Backbone as a chain_set.jsonl record, in Angstrom:
{"seq": "MTSSSRILKWSLFAGALYFFSISVVHMLGIKVPILFIYFNVPSHAYQDRIISFLAFGWAVFLFTAFTDPQKQSALVRAILIAGAGALIGLSVNNAATDFQSLGADINANIFWAETAGVFVYWLWLVVFYFRSNK", "coords": {"N": [[4.461, -8.949, 25.573], [1.228, -8.547, 23.855], [-0.836, -10.843, 22.212], [-2.195, -9.174, 20.015], [-0.549, -7.265, 19.813], [1.754, -8.534, 18.746], [0.501, -9.451, 16.453], [0.047, -7.04, 15.115], [2.758, -6.17, 14.925], [4.131, -7.882, 13.252], [2.316, -7.596, 10.989], [2.971, -5.006, 10.069], [5.626, -5.424, 9.314], [5.111, -7.21, 7.243], [3.802, -5.414, 5.32], [5.998, -3.78, 5.037], [7.7, -5.336, 3.546], [5.856, -5.752, 1.278], [5.815, -2.991, 0.299], [8.245, -2.743, -0.328], [8.731, -4.497, -2.19], [7.044, -3.574, -4.287], [8.389, -1.196, -4.701], [10.799, -2.532, -6.085], [9.865, -3.75, -8.462], [8.721, -1.559, -9.737], [10.81, 0.117, -10.142], [12.299, -1.537, -11.625], [10.484, -1.748, -13.946], [8.786, -3.834, -14.125], [5.714, -5.048, -14.809], [3.646, -6.378, -12.46], [0.993, -7.873, -11.594], [-1.023, -6.882, -8.525], [1.352, -5.854, -7.424], [1.777, -3.749, -8.957], [-0.652, -1.667, -9.35], [-2.099, -0.589, -11.322], [-1.397, -2.219, -13.568], [-2.079, -2.875, -16.269], [-2.354, -0.631, -17.703], [-0.771, 2.005, -19.775], [2.36, 3.381, -19.048], [5.143, 5.458, -18.24], [8.391, 5.306, -17.886], [9.729, 7.316, -16.206], [7.504, 7.812, -14.474], [7.146, 5.289, -13.256], [9.53, 5.074, -11.708], [9.466, 7.173, -10.03], [7.162, 6.293, -8.438], [8.371, 4.03, -7.526], [10.582, 5.077, -5.66], [8.893, 6.396, -3.835], [7.358, 4.432, -3.021], [9.209, 3.037, -1.722], [9.817, 4.689, 0.43], [7.378, 4.242, 1.966], [7.853, 1.652, 2.544], [10.205, 1.868, 4.242], [8.956, 3.361, 6.409], [6.905, 1.587, 7.286], [8.65, -0.248, 8.287], [10.268, 0.791, 10.265], [8.337, 1.026, 11.892], [7.564, -1.654, 12.658], [9.811, -2.235, 14.23], [9.325, -1.734, 16.804], [6.26, -1.414, 17.691], [4.851, -0.292, 19.848], [6.574, 1.846, 20.884], [6.737, 3.14, 18.659], [4.251, 4.416, 18.221], [3.08, 6.705, 17.47], [4.068, 6.763, 14.755], [2.966, 4.546, 13.735], [0.168, 5.498, 13.958], [0.362, 7.882, 12.111], [1.069, 6.344, 9.813], [-1.333, 4.953, 9.386], [-3.116, 7.046, 8.993], [-2.076, 8.222, 6.791], [-2.272, 5.962, 4.983], [-5.182, 5.922, 4.852], [-5.779, 8.146, 3.382], [-4.295, 7.466, 1.09], [-5.832, 5.307, 0.106], [-8.33, 6.611, -0.37], [-7.465, 8.39, -2.394], [-6.701, 6.388, -4.295], [-9.326, 5.372, -4.803], [-10.739, 7.551, -5.806], [-9.195, 8.159, -8.207], [-9.763, 5.47, -9.481], [-12.445, 5.848, -9.974], [-12.611, 8.26, -11.464], [-11.165, 8.146, -13.55], [-11.008, 7.621, -17.141], [-10.496, 4.587, -18.15], [-10.997, 3.092, -20.385], [-10.335, 4.785, -22.531], [-7.467, 4.705, -22.576], [-7.165, 2.163, -23.355], [-8.82, -0.51, -24.808], [-8.989, -2.864, -23.66], [-8.753, -2.773, -21.213], [-9.788, -3.431, -18.039], [-11.317, -1.835, -15.39], [-12.409, -3.016, -13.195], [-10.592, -4.748, -12.09], [-8.569, -3.083, -10.844], [-10.254, -1.937, -8.805], [-10.688, -4.25, -7.279], [-7.99, -4.654, -6.406], [-7.528, -2.248, -4.937], [-9.507, -2.776, -3.041], [-8.124, -4.873, -1.792], [-5.994, -3.533, -0.557], [-7.256, -2.036, 1.114], [-8.389, -3.931, 3.051], [-6.046, -4.836, 4.256], [-5.052, -2.314, 5.385], [-7.321, -1.759, 6.955], [-7.124, -4.079, 8.82], [-4.609, -3.405, 10.035], [-5.685, -1.243, 11.208], [-7.417, -2.259, 13.224], [-5.804, -4.099, 14.686], [-3.949, -2.252, 15.613], [-5.478, -0.757, 17.547], [-6.543, -2.694, 19.134], [-4.011, -3.464, 20.309], [-3.463, -1.275, 21.726], [-5.01, -1.105, 24.021]], "CA": [[3.862, -8.459, 24.305], [0.153, -9.162, 23.702], [-1.047, -11.525, 20.783], [-2.684, -8.168, 19.112], [0.892, -6.427, 19.532], [2.532, -9.519, 18.024], [0.115, -9.477, 14.914], [0.362, -5.699, 14.614], [4.167, -6.007, 14.541], [4.242, -8.679, 11.874], [1.757, -7.139, 9.771], [3.721, -3.914, 9.736], [6.743, -6.073, 8.731], [4.625, -7.814, 5.819], [3.595, -4.335, 4.821], [7.324, -3.453, 4.65], [8.006, -6.331, 2.418], [5.187, -5.555, 0.216], [6.05, -1.924, -0.325], [9.69, -2.733, -0.914], [8.524, -5.3, -3.355], [6.467, -2.616, -5.085], [9.577, -0.267, -5.15], [11.651, -2.999, -6.95], [9.125, -4.279, -9.602], [8.477, -0.234, -10.422], [12.191, 0.511, -10.615], [12.715, -2.493, -13.036], [9.462, -1.677, -15.027], [8.143, -4.919, -14.498], [4.312, -4.81, -14.375], [3.286, -7.422, -11.79], [-0.428, -7.543, -10.747], [-1.109, -6.556, -6.943], [2.524, -5.089, -6.959], [1.723, -2.879, -9.78], [-1.928, -1.79, -9.088], [-2.586, -0.413, -12.664], [-0.433, -3.077, -14.209], [-2.196, -2.948, -17.804], [-2.32, 0.917, -18.151], [0.344, 2.496, -20.12], [2.878, 4.292, -18.171], [6.394, 5.974, -18.599], [9.543, 4.985, -16.992], [9.849, 8.224, -15.1], [6.481, 7.567, -13.433], [7.408, 4.21, -12.625], [10.747, 5.481, -10.878], [8.836, 8.03, -8.831], [6.376, 5.404, -7.657], [9.457, 3.265, -6.943], [11.111, 5.714, -4.493], [7.783, 6.79, -2.789], [7.084, 3.014, -2.278], [10.365, 2.596, -0.824], [9.674, 5.388, 1.706], [6.559, 3.414, 2.777], [8.545, 0.484, 3.146], [10.886, 2.263, 5.641], [8.133, 3.658, 7.458], [6.382, 0.312, 7.805], [9.757, -1.214, 8.787], [10.674, 1.309, 11.412], [7.126, 0.829, 12.834], [7.617, -2.898, 13.032], [10.721, -2.505, 15.163], [8.791, -1.611, 18.049], [5.125, -0.606, 17.439], [4.449, 0.501, 21.035], [7.343, 2.994, 21.041], [6.453, 3.931, 17.407], [2.726, 4.476, 18.289], [2.704, 7.901, 16.783], [4.344, 6.493, 13.402], [1.717, 3.839, 13.2], [-0.885, 6.434, 13.571], [0.657, 8.499, 10.863], [0.956, 5.419, 8.591], [-2.87, 4.714, 9.226], [-3.875, 8.187, 8.592], [-1.663, 8.263, 5.148], [-3.205, 4.88, 4.285], [-6.568, 6.346, 4.558], [-5.489, 9.176, 2.302], [-3.937, 6.893, -0.279], [-7.258, 4.75, -0.35], [-9.104, 7.635, -0.855], [-6.922, 8.777, -3.706], [-6.928, 5.372, -5.31], [-10.696, 5.301, -5.163], [-10.891, 8.736, -6.83], [-8.604, 7.856, -9.415], [-10.466, 4.736, -10.162], [-13.777, 6.465, -10.174], [-12.544, 9.419, -12.204], [-10.367, 7.782, -14.801], [-11.625, 6.786, -18.283], [-9.42, 3.575, -18.561], [-11.447, 2.678, -21.883], [-9.753, 5.556, -23.368], [-6.259, 4.189, -22.503], [-6.964, 0.623, -24.083], [-10.132, -1.081, -24.747], [-9.097, -4.197, -23.027], [-8.599, -2.436, -19.723], [-11.095, -3.539, -16.988], [-11.166, -1.189, -14.122], [-12.687, -3.84, -12.045], [-9.537, -5.307, -11.188], [-8.13, -1.943, -9.785], [-11.107, -1.943, -7.377], [-10.305, -5.368, -6.5], [-6.531, -4.433, -5.7], [-7.729, -1.171, -3.967], [-10.053, -3.349, -1.712], [-7.171, -5.619, -0.936], [-5.306, -2.636, 0.188], [-8.243, -1.432, 2.147], [-8.433, -4.965, 3.867], [-4.834, -4.563, 4.809], [-5.297, -1.257, 6.141], [-8.207, -2.08, 8.087], [-6.389, -5.119, 9.597], [-3.832, -2.467, 10.968], [-6.385, -0.344, 12.158], [-7.981, -3.164, 14.244], [-4.84, -4.498, 15.561], [-3.544, -1.139, 16.395], [-6.269, -0.306, 18.731], [-6.348, -3.769, 20.147], [-2.627, -3.523, 21.005], [-3.128, -0.029, 22.686], [-5.944, -1.065, 25.129]], "C": [[2.5, -9.332, 24.167], [-0.064, -9.798, 22.246], [-1.415, -10.265, 19.76], [-1.398, -7.501, 18.856], [1.605, -7.198, 18.422], [1.963, -9.272, 16.427], [0.211, -8.03, 14.317], [1.85, -5.704, 14.008], [4.497, -6.599, 13.398], [3.321, -8.331, 10.824], [2.428, -5.734, 9.207], [4.988, -4.468, 8.868], [6.254, -6.59, 7.322], [4.284, -6.509, 5.157], [4.909, -3.714, 4.24], [7.791, -4.056, 3.279], [7.147, -6.079, 1.258], [5.496, -4.217, -0.615], [7.43, -2.077, -0.946], [9.667, -3.567, -2.294], [7.993, -4.366, -4.6], [7.766, -1.609, -5.601], [10.414, -1.046, -6.254], [11.054, -3.198, -8.154], [8.964, -2.54, -10.452], [9.932, 0.151, -10.859], [12.652, -0.394, -11.689], [11.755, -2.24, -14.038], [8.633, -3.102, -15.275], [6.638, -4.943, -14.012], [3.54, -6.23, -13.714], [1.876, -7.111, -11.061], [-0.156, -7.519, -9.291], [0.212, -5.674, -6.752], [2.471, -3.882, -7.849], [0.028, -2.636, -10.106], [-2.576, -1.416, -10.677], [-1.562, -0.951, -13.628], [-0.716, -3.021, -15.881], [-2.65, -1.582, -18.251], [-1.06, 1.25, -18.485], [0.984, 3.399, -19.276], [4.314, 4.59, -18.789], [7.244, 5.563, -17.537], [9.834, 5.812, -15.872], [8.822, 8.05, -14.165], [6.761, 6.329, -12.693], [8.534, 4.474, -11.369], [10.14, 6.266, -9.824], [8.072, 7.392, -7.862], [7.425, 4.425, -6.794], [9.976, 4.003, -5.763], [10.054, 6.084, -3.581], [7.457, 5.455, -2.079], [8.131, 2.715, -1.283], [10.219, 3.299, 0.419], [8.702, 4.737, 2.648], [7.035, 2.242, 3.283], [9.486, 0.775, 4.256], [10.108, 2.576, 6.577], [7.776, 2.541, 8.18], [7.423, -0.499, 8.618], [10.128, -0.771, 10.065], [9.547, 1.217, 12.339], [7.098, -0.408, 13.366], [8.611, -3.151, 14.012], [10.256, -2.473, 16.523], [7.415, -0.789, 18.037], [4.641, 0.138, 18.624], [5.207, 1.907, 21.097], [7.196, 3.849, 19.783], [5.127, 4.169, 17.055], [2.366, 5.616, 17.276], [2.924, 7.748, 15.245], [3.392, 5.651, 12.896], [0.625, 4.726, 12.898], [-0.748, 7.09, 12.333], [0.391, 7.464, 9.593], [-0.625, 5.036, 8.186], [-3.565, 5.953, 8.504], [-3.234, 8.346, 7.041], [-2.078, 7.163, 4.314], [-4.414, 5.43, 3.961], [-6.403, 7.209, 3.31], [-5.299, 8.532, 0.936], [-5.161, 5.997, -0.606], [-8.103, 5.55, -1.0], [-8.725, 8.141, -2.215], [-6.977, 7.657, -4.615], [-8.496, 5.357, -5.713], [-11.239, 6.512, -6.031], [-10.453, 8.425, -8.3], [-9.291, 6.81, -10.233], [-11.861, 4.921, -10.671], [-13.624, 7.519, -11.497], [-11.787, 9.186, -13.542], [-11.123, 7.151, -15.937], [-10.539, 5.626, -18.75], [-9.64, 3.071, -20.036], [-10.511, 3.525, -22.803], [-8.178, 5.361, -23.498], [-6.152, 2.885, -23.098], [-8.32, 0.049, -23.862], [-10.241, -2.362, -24.099], [-8.742, -3.938, -21.513], [-9.831, -2.546, -18.942], [-10.828, -2.921, -15.696], [-11.425, -1.978, -12.827], [-11.655, -4.422, -11.168], [-8.695, -4.205, -10.265], [-8.868, -1.81, -8.624], [-10.837, -3.007, -6.72], [-8.997, -5.256, -5.711], [-6.69, -3.434, -4.72], [-8.47, -1.964, -2.673], [-9.152, -4.297, -1.042], [-6.309, -4.763, -0.145], [-5.967, -2.117, 1.347], [-8.277, -2.594, 3.182], [-7.177, -4.984, 4.724], [-4.78, -3.445, 5.737], [-6.137, -1.395, 7.186], [-7.651, -3.158, 9.038], [-5.473, -4.384, 10.389], [-4.482, -1.82, 11.802], [-6.894, -1.214, 13.416], [-6.849, -3.383, 15.122], [-4.0, -3.31, 16.318], [-4.336, -0.725, 17.515], [-6.53, -1.347, 19.767], [-4.966, -3.748, 20.864], [-2.562, -2.414, 21.777], [-4.318, -0.071, 23.559], [-5.228, -1.302, 26.48]], "O": [[2.518, -10.554, 24.311], [0.472, -9.314, 21.249], [-0.908, -10.351, 18.641], [-1.142, -7.168, 17.699], [1.99, -6.672, 17.377], [2.665, -8.996, 15.454], [0.438, -7.876, 13.117], [2.116, -5.331, 12.865], [5.11, -5.978, 12.529], [3.554, -8.794, 9.708], [2.384, -5.446, 8.011], [5.278, -3.928, 7.801], [6.957, -6.397, 6.33], [4.651, -6.633, 3.989], [4.923, -3.202, 3.12], [8.141, -3.471, 2.254], [7.701, -6.188, 0.164], [5.478, -4.185, -1.845], [7.689, -1.542, -2.025], [10.4, -3.356, -3.26], [8.484, -4.443, -5.726], [7.993, -1.368, -6.786], [10.753, -0.426, -7.262], [11.732, -2.8, -9.101], [9.104, -2.442, -11.671], [10.101, 0.499, -12.028], [13.367, 0.032, -12.596], [12.151, -2.518, -15.17], [8.015, -3.413, -16.294], [6.418, -4.853, -12.804], [2.938, -7.022, -14.44], [1.706, -6.288, -10.161], [0.844, -8.077, -8.838], [0.147, -4.769, -5.92], [3.159, -2.931, -7.48], [-0.531, -3.305, -10.975], [-3.547, -2.055, -11.082], [-0.947, -0.213, -14.397], [0.212, -3.103, -16.686], [-3.368, -1.521, -19.25], [-0.148, 0.928, -17.722], [0.282, 4.242, -18.718], [4.637, 3.98, -19.809], [6.841, 5.481, -16.377], [10.134, 5.356, -14.768], [9.152, 8.119, -12.981], [6.602, 6.348, -11.473], [8.328, 4.077, -10.222], [10.372, 5.926, -8.664], [8.135, 7.693, -6.67], [7.271, 4.145, -5.605], [9.747, 3.416, -4.705], [10.388, 6.079, -2.396], [7.312, 5.338, -0.862], [7.915, 2.214, -0.18], [10.444, 2.694, 1.467], [8.946, 4.613, 3.848], [6.674, 1.82, 4.381], [9.571, -0.031, 5.183], [10.396, 2.157, 7.698], [8.104, 2.342, 9.35], [7.09, -1.3, 9.492], [10.33, -1.58, 10.971], [9.768, 1.324, 13.545], [6.656, -0.499, 14.512], [8.476, -4.161, 14.703], [10.801, -3.184, 17.367], [7.431, 0.403, 18.344], [4.026, 1.187, 18.431], [4.598, 2.953, 21.319], [7.463, 5.05, 19.779], [4.746, 4.17, 15.885], [1.507, 5.484, 16.405], [2.219, 8.381, 14.459], [2.931, 5.843, 11.771], [0.144, 4.779, 11.766], [-1.619, 6.944, 11.476], [-0.32, 7.716, 8.62], [-1.055, 4.865, 7.045], [-4.406, 5.848, 7.611], [-4.027, 8.604, 6.135], [-2.24, 7.304, 3.102], [-4.745, 5.437, 2.775], [-6.949, 6.869, 2.26], [-5.888, 8.859, -0.094], [-5.471, 6.018, -1.797], [-8.59, 5.26, -2.092], [-9.575, 8.3, -3.091], [-7.307, 7.918, -5.772], [-8.823, 5.333, -6.9], [-12.121, 6.35, -6.874], [-11.167, 8.437, -9.303], [-9.476, 6.992, -11.436], [-12.353, 4.285, -11.603], [-14.455, 7.536, -12.405], [-11.831, 9.986, -14.477], [-11.848, 6.185, -15.697], [-9.795, 5.85, -19.705], [-8.72, 2.709, -20.77], [-9.96, 2.985, -23.762], [-7.622, 5.837, -24.488], [-5.021, 2.475, -23.359], [-8.877, 0.152, -22.77], [-11.317, -2.941, -23.954], [-8.482, -4.854, -20.733], [-10.808, -1.831, -19.163], [-10.093, -3.519, -14.911], [-10.91, -1.769, -11.728], [-11.709, -4.582, -9.948], [-8.254, -4.474, -9.148], [-8.332, -1.6, -7.535], [-10.707, -2.879, -5.503], [-8.891, -5.676, -4.559], [-6.096, -3.584, -3.652], [-8.092, -1.81, -1.511], [-9.319, -4.56, 0.149], [-5.872, -5.201, 0.919], [-5.393, -1.803, 2.39], [-8.182, -2.185, 4.34], [-7.323, -5.155, 5.934], [-4.447, -3.676, 6.9], [-5.734, -1.165, 8.326], [-7.849, -2.909, 10.227], [-5.484, -4.705, 11.577], [-4.137, -1.694, 12.977], [-6.729, -0.776, 14.555], [-6.872, -2.904, 16.256], [-3.492, -3.448, 17.43], [-3.719, -0.311, 18.497], [-6.706, -1.104, 20.96], [-4.93, -4.047, 22.058], [-1.642, -2.393, 22.594], [-4.712, 1.045, 23.898], [-5.872, -1.301, 27.529]]}, "num_chains": 1, "name": "protein.A"}
């Protein structure tokens, strides 16, 4: 296994842990920044539970890809495509939502910073996916 393949493998595992953590805090309703992108925006328990089981699905997909990224290459590609869609969705949501109407103390810049962090992780996966498949 090349070093790029190892980096991809363990980056997928890190993503699985991250999304599993998102799943747990959303199920428990604990608004933890980074694990709860819109941590200071009002939400309902049913919304948090929906996000919880969807994040659990991401964790399962990332963990499955981690088990053997070479054999799971199609899954890794699907994760990258879905990740691009998620980033577009977060960006549209960040740009289109009037967060001030939800609370005067809500600063959308932190949501952009968190979205940028997800982008950096996604880009990292893209780079090492292509490096490992050379």
